[in-house]
N, C-alpha and C positions, 0 to 999 in steps of 0.2 A: 810719651811714646812707649815706655816700658810697660805701662798698664795696658795700653791698646794692644801691644804685641802679645802680652800674656793672655788677654781675653781672646784674641784671634787664635792663638796656639791651642787653647782649650776647646774653643768652638770647632775649629777645623779638625783637630785630632779626634774628638768624640764623634763628630758627624761622619768622618771617614770610617771609623770603626763600626758605628751602627749601620751605616749604609752597606759596608762590606759584609758584615755578619748576616744581614737580612738576605743579601744575594747569595752568600755562602750557604745559607739554609736551603737554597734552591738553585744550584748552579746550572742544572739542566734547563730550568725556565729561563735563566739569563742567557744561556746559549741559544735558545729559540729566538730571543730578542736580537742577539747579534746576527743570527741568520737573516732576520728581517732587514737589518742594515746592509748585509752583504748581498741581498737579492738584486736581480737585474733592475727592478723598478726603483731602487734607492741608490746605493753606491756602486752597484754592479761589480762586486768583488767576489765573484763566484769561486775563485781559487781558494778563498779562505773558508768556504763552507765546511769542508771536512775537519777543520781545526777549531770550529766554533766552541765546542765544549772545553777543549784545552785552553783556548784563549779566555773563556769565561772564568775558569778556575784560576788561571794566572792573574787576571785583572782583579778579581775579588780578594784573593789572598794578598796581593800587592797593596790593595786599598786598605785592608786591615793593618798590615805591617807598617805602612807609612803613617797611619794614624797613631799606632803604638810608638813608633820611633819619634814622632813629633812630640808626643806627650813626655817621652823620656828625655828629649833634648839630645839624642845621640845621633852623630853623623848629620848635623843640622843642615849643612850645605847640600849634600846629596839628597837628603829627605825633602828639603824645600823645593829644590829644582825638579825633583821627581813629582812632587805634588803639583807644581806648576804645569809640567808637561802633561800630566794626567787630566787636570782640570781644563786645560786648553783643548785637549782632544775631545773631552766630553762636551765642552761648550760648543765646539764646532758641530758635533753630532746633534745636540739638542736644538741648535739654531737651524740646522739643515732640516730636521724633522718638523719644526714649527713653521718655518717659512714656506717650505714646499709641501707641508702636510703629508709627509711620507709615512712616518711611524708615529701612531697616535699616543703611544705610551713608551717612554724611554726605558722603563724598568729600573730606574735609579734606586728605588726602594722595593724592588720586586713586586709582589702582589699585596704587600702590607700597606703601602701608601700609594695611591694612584695620583699621578700628576699629569696635567695636560702638557702638551709640548711647550707652550709658552711659559707655564709654571716651572717646568724643568729647566728651560733656558735661563729664566730669572734666578732660580736657585743656583745654577752654575756661575752666573755672573757675580752674584753675591759672594760665593766661595772664592772666585777668582780675585775679587777685591781683598778679601781677608788674606789670601795667600801672597798677594803682592805686598801687603803690609808686613807679612812675615819675612819676605825677601828683603825688604828695605830695613827692617829692624832685627835682622838675624843675630846681631851682636848681643841682643837682650835675651836670647834663648840660651839658657844655661842648663847643662845636664842635671837631672835629678839624682842620678847615682853615678858610681864609677863606671868606666868603660867596660870592665869585666862583668859587672852586675847587669848593665844594659844589654850586653851580648847574650847573657843567660836568659834574660826576659824575652829578647827577640827570638832566640832559638825555641824557647818554650811556646811562645805565641805561634811560631811557624808549625811546631809539632802538633799543637791543639787544632790549628786550622786544617792540617793534613788529616788528622783522625776524623774530624768533623765532616770534611768534604768526602772522605772515603765512605763514611756511613750513609750520608744522604744520597750519594750516587748509587750505592748498591742496595738501598732500601727506598725510602721516600723522605721528603722533607720532614725535619723534626717537628716544625710547626707548620700547619697547613693554613695559609691565608686565603685560599681560594674558596669560591662558593660551593665547591663540590667536596668539602671536608666531611669526615665521618660525623654523622648526626644531622647533617643538613638534609632538608627536604627539597628535592629538585622542583616539584610542582609549586611549592610555596615560593621558591626563589624566582619563579617566572611571573609571579603576580604583579600587576601594575595597580596600585591603589587608585580608587575612584577620584580622590582629590589630588593625585600626583600632578605636579606642574607639567604643562605641555610645552613642547618645543615651539619657539617663535621664529618665524622666517621673514626675511625681508626680500622683496622681489623688485629687481630693477628692470623695468620694461623699456625696451628701445623701439621707437617708431620712426618711420620716415614721414616727416610732416613738411610737405611742399619742398622736397628736395634736401631738407636738413634733418639730421638725426637728433631726436629728442628723447631723453630718458626720464621716466617717471617712476618714483619709488613708492611701493605700497607694501602692506603687510599680507597681501594675498589676493585682494580683490583686483579684478581686471579693470584697468583705467579706461575711461571714456575719452578717446582721442580721435580726432579727425585726421587719420593718417594710416600708413601701412605698417603693420606689425613686422619687426625684424627679428628680435630675439628677447629672451628674458634670462637674467642671471639671478640665481637664488643663493642667499647667504643666511646661514643659521646664526641669529644674533643672541639667542638664549637657548641653551640646551634643555631638553625636557627630561623627565625622570626616566632612568634606564634601570630596569630590574637587575639584580646581581647575575641572574641567568637569563640571557636574552637571545641566545643563538643555539639553543639545544633542539636538535631534531634527530629522529631515528627513522630513516627513509628506506622503504622497500618498494621497488618498481615505481618510484616517483611519489609515493604516498607517505606522509609523515605518520608513523605509528607510535610516536612518543606518548601521546595521551593514553592510549590503550595499554602500552607496556608498563607505564608508570603506575598503573592500577593493579599490577600483578602482586599477589600476596608475597611471593618469594621469587625474586629475580636475580640472576647472575649475569653481569655484563663483563665480557672479555673485551678489553680495549686494546686495539693495535692501530695506531694512527696511520702508519705506513707499513704494510706487510713486507715490502722490499727491504726495510731496515729492521724488521722484527728479529728478536733473538730466537731462532728456531730450535736451539739446543734445549729449550725448556718446554717445547710443545708436547712432548710425550708426557711430561709431568702435568702439563695443563690439561691434557686429555683425561688423565686419571682423576684429577680434581673435578672437572666438569661432568664426567661420567658419574661420580659420586653424588654430585648435586642433582643431576637428573634422576638418579635412582631414588632420591629422597623427596622427589616431587617439585623441585625447583625448575623454573623455566630458565633456560640458558640461551643467551644470544651473544653474538660478537658484533662489534662496531668498528668500522674502519673507513678511511677515506680512499682506500685502494679500489681498483675496478673489479668487476666480476671475474675476470680471468684469474686475477691473483687469489681472490677468495676461494674460487673453485679448486685451484691448485692446492691451496693449504688444506682445505677440507678433505680432499682426496688423499693427499700425502700422509696426513696424520689421522685420517679416519674420524674426523670430528663429527659429533652428532648434534650440531646446532647450526642455525643459519647466520649469515652475515648481513648486517644492515649498513647503510651508508650514513656517515655523519661527517660534518666539516672537520678538516684536519686540525685547525686551530682549536676548536672546541675539545677535541679528543686530547690534544696536548695539554689543555688546561685541566681536564678532568683528572688525569693521573700521569705522573712523570715516569712512566715505565712503558716499554713496548715489547711484549704485552704487559698489561696490568689487569687486575680483576677487582670488580666491585660487587658487593652483595647488597641488594636493596629489599626493603619491605614497604610496598605501596609508595614507592618513590623516595623513601628515606634511606640514605646511605648508612648501612650498619657496619660494613667492613670494606676496607680498601687496601690492597696489598701490591707490592712490587713483585715481579716474577721470581725474585730470590726468596720470597716469603710465602709461596703458595701453600707450604705446609702449615701455615698459621690459620688458614681458612677453616671455619667450622660450619657445618650444615645441620640444622635440626630436622628431625624426622617429621 
């Protein structure tokens, strides 16, 4: 039992620290995931929406600290019960997502490791088992250091987490795991290889045959049945290949201009997923930066999910000299964790990407 508890202690502690640090690298992204859970179509907890970022930071810092405390063996009762409460909460969320197919990615490991809803639920069940083992064998969890040393390590860990989260919120994630990282080619990220596996679907056809409902399952072909067709239910039994970038469009008047724009020699993209939530205090500085880019021959565009009324208002108020295009909000949130944020591209390759606090770092060649 002592060996099993020790293995469980190391496994759970390290996994919680790694999972927490990955999400701590991108707390804004994790807050977007929490907003999905809080949305009307999922848990319908709209009153928590304004606190999504604060909750995200609290949860990921707590996750890291609990992992550290478990490895230290300090305050073992509080630590183990807290771990149990957290894993029960996340197990409920992942089961809800998987069973009702509500949130397709739990964000357990941010964008670093993508898990399906059922994979996330399975991972949480395994963790739950290990934590129950820790609860049953807590007498075997001995402190590594004195209480004073453990408190010092805990305070240092909390301080480091605070510094780290302050940096990534006011700039951008330290490590970018998304397909829109610097150096990535957006056109290349959209390519589907010729030999890529195709999605396989199963079709359950229901007919009324002489007053009785009869269901025939095929892989697509319409069955020959002497009866009246009632309905068909489609199930994806094998996922096909999905390119890293599969939802990128830049629309104007209903026309997707992405292919043309991504061929531009020098292109500046101003990203503001929701203009109503954008930081307007930086738009005067943004105008200076974009004016400089235009003067040096760059094409400048803005991309937002807001309507034309909002974009016209912003253009007029800040005298912006570039047009707004429509792009899906989720895509824009994925591109850059800043509202607004700025990308500089060369024929679709991302050369620069900055938070609005780092606009002065942008450079434009003549």
